[in-house]
N, C-alpha and C positions, 0 to 999 in steps of 0.2 A: 285569138285576138291579141295584138301587141298591147302591152300595158306600159304606160310611161313610168319611168323610174321616179321614186319618191323624191321630192325636193329635199335638199339638205336642211338640217335643222337651222342653220344660220339664216337661210332664206325665209324661214318662218319666224325669225326673231324680229327685233325692232326694225321698222322701216327707216328710210333715210331721214325723214322728218323727225322721227322719234330720237334718232341719234343727235340731230342738230339741237333739239330741245334739251336733251341731256347735257350736251356740251355747253350750251348757253347758260343753263341753270347752274351747272357745276362751276363754270368759270366766274359767273356773276357772284355766287355765294362765296366762293373762295377768295375772290378779289376784295370783297368787303371784309372778310375775316383777315386777309393779309394786311390790310390797312390798320385794323383795330389791334392786331397783335404785333405790329412792326416794332414797338419798343422791346418786346421779348426777343425778337429776331436780332436787333442791334446788340443786345446783351449777349445772346448766344454766339454771335460772330466774334465779338470781342473776347469772350471766354476761350473760344477755340483758337483764335489767332495769337492772342497775347498772353493770357493767363497771368501768372505772377501775383504780386500783392495787390495791384490795382484792379485786375480783371479776373482774379482767381475764383471768386465766389459770386453767387447770384445777386444777393441783396447788396453786397459791397460794390459790385459793378454798377448797379443802378445808381447808388449814391455817388460814386466817383464820376460817372458820366454826367449826372445832373450838376454837380458842383464845378466840374472843370469845363464842360461844354455847353451847359444850359439845357433847358427842357426841349429845345428844338432839335437836339441831337437824337432824340428818340424817334424822330421822323426821317432820319437819314435813310435814303433808299426807298422811301415809302412809295414813290411813283413807280419805281422799278419793281417793287414787291407786288403792287396791284397788277401791273402789266404782266408779270410772270405768272401770277395765280390765274389771271383771266385767260391766259394762253395754255400754259403747261397743264394746269389743273382741269381746264375744260377738256383736254384730250384724255387725261388719266381717269377722269370721272365719266366722261361721255362714252368712252369706248370700252368700258368695263363689261357691260352687258353684251354688246355685240361680239366681243372676243369670247365671252362665255358660250355664246351660241355657236361661234365658229369651232371652238374646241369640242363642243358637244357633237357637232356635225362630223368632226374628225374621229369620233369614237371615244373621247374622254368623258366618261359618265359623270353625272352631277355628283358633287361631293366636295370636301375640303380641298383636295388636290386641284380640282378644276377652278375653284374660286381663287386660290392663291396664285395659280398660274395665270389666270386672266388678269388679275390686278397687277401681277409682276410685269406682264407684257405691256399693259396700258401705261403704267408709270414709266417704264423704260423708253417707250416710244416718245411720250411727251417730253421727257427730260432731254433726250438726244436732239430733238428738233429745236427746242427753245433754250438751249444752253447759253447763248450770248446774253439773254436777258438776266439769267441767274448770275452770270459773271459780273454784270454791271451792278446788280443789287449787292453782291458781296463786296465789291470794291468800294461802293458808296458807304456801306454800313461799317466797313473797317476803318474808314478815314477818320483820323484824329484831328480835332481842331479846338483851340482854346477860345474862350469867350472873347469876343471883340476882334479876333484875328480873322483875316480872309481865308476862304477855302482854297485848296489847291487849284492849279490852272483849269482843270476840267470842271470846276465848280460842283454843282449838285445836280446836273442834268443827265438824263439817260443818254442822249445823243452825244454829249460831251465826252463821256466815258467810252462809248462805242467808238468814237473817232480817235480817241487817244490809244485805245487798244489796237485798232486797225493800223494806225500809223506806226506803231512800235513793232507789230508782228504780222501784219497782213490778216487776211480772212481767217486763216487757220487759228490765229491767236484767239479769235472770238469763241472757239470751241475748246479752249484749254480746260482741262479737268472734266471733259465729257465722260470718260470712263467712270470716274468716281461719282459724277452726277447721276449717271444711268444706274449704277449699282445702288446708290442711295435712294433714288426715286423708286426703283423696282422694289427694294426692301420696304420702303416706307409705304408704298401703295398696297403691296401685298399684305403687309402687317396691318395697315389701316382698314382697307376695304375687305380683304379676305378674312382677316381675323374677326372683324366686326360681324361679318356675315356668318362665319362659323359659330361664334359665341352666341349670337342672337338666335339663329335658327337651329343649328345642330345641338347646341348645349342647353341654352336657357329654355327654348320653346319645346323642342322634341324630347329632351331628356329630363329636364327639371320641371316642366309643366308651367312655365311662365306664359302669360298672355302676350301674344306677339305685338299687339298694338298698345300695350301698357307703357306708360312713361318710365316706370322702373326698369322695364326690360331694355329699353333704348339707353337709359342712363348707365346701367350696369355694363352693357356691351361696349359703350363708348369709353368708360373709364378703364376697363381692362384692355381694350384695343389700343388706347393711348399709351399705356405703359409699355406694351409690346412694341408699338410703333417707335416710340422715342428710343427705346433700348436697341432695337434692331438697326435703326437708321443712323444713330449717332456716330459710330466709328467711321463709316464712309463720309459722313457729313464733315467731320473734323479734317479728314484728308482733302475733301473737296474745297473747303475754305482755304487751306494752306496752298493748294495748287493754283486756285484762282487768284490768289494774292501774290503769287510768285512772279517776280520780274527778272530773275536771274537769266543769264544767257550762257550756255544753252538752257532751255527750260527744263526743270526737274519734274519727273513724272510722279504719279500717285504712289508707286511702290517706294520711291526714294523718300517722299514725305512721310509715308507710313513708318518706314524704318527709323526716321529721325524722331518721330513722336514716341515710338517704342523705346528708343535709346535714351531720350532725355526725360520722359515722363512715365515710362512703363505702361502697362495695360490701362491704367486709370486715365492716361492722357487721351485715350480714344472716347472717353465719356465726358470730356469737358463740354460745358454748356448743356448738360442733360436736363437740368431743372428748367432752364429757359426754353428748351425745345419742348418739354412736356407741357409747360404753360401755354406755349404757342399753339400746340395741337388742340 
């Protein structure tokens, strides 16, 4: 009697509706977080792009932005930030478990390697698709404006910046910095989701005897994962910010900006904005 082959593990994983729910919940939650943490994002972008006496430190940057641009400056790019998190984060959060199931079906057994690979891939895919929204966010948050003076021609709208970028460089310009964005998102997601999963389940629960549902377990895993995430993702984040703000012709690529950061600031230049990035996470 012929026996039907066993269904791959991916087919036994989350159904389509489960994936939709995961994406919706992840995007909604991250969208709210993106709005609430936008001030830290503005500070991080200024640290990475400008540095120097005005934007070299975390608290100093907060003070300078407030005194020179007003409290409203901390909401620059907030709409783009919410839109980015609602799209990009919905993919990286929602597809994490399905990709784990797919890798399991391909023979990669469950463990730290599978978890990091799954989160690496989900973050990379989300970042590649929604790069234009990230570019708009970075441009808006980088924009300097004194109190009482009008904003640049594109104003503070997402569509205004998209139109300006398209007119200056065409469709491909909207995906400027994609390689740096993908690397940053892949490292961030793998460090965030993968490291959290490994620390919570493989270390705290299985090895150290923590209760999986205890608040202390979740808090400890979150704090450690946040340090790893901020550290791993900050170097490509610095390069991404520089590339997305570049208006030179011909456009300079990520490697060119990375060499410039290394030449002018040394290795420490790749960790500009680390404190703001950690607070944002």
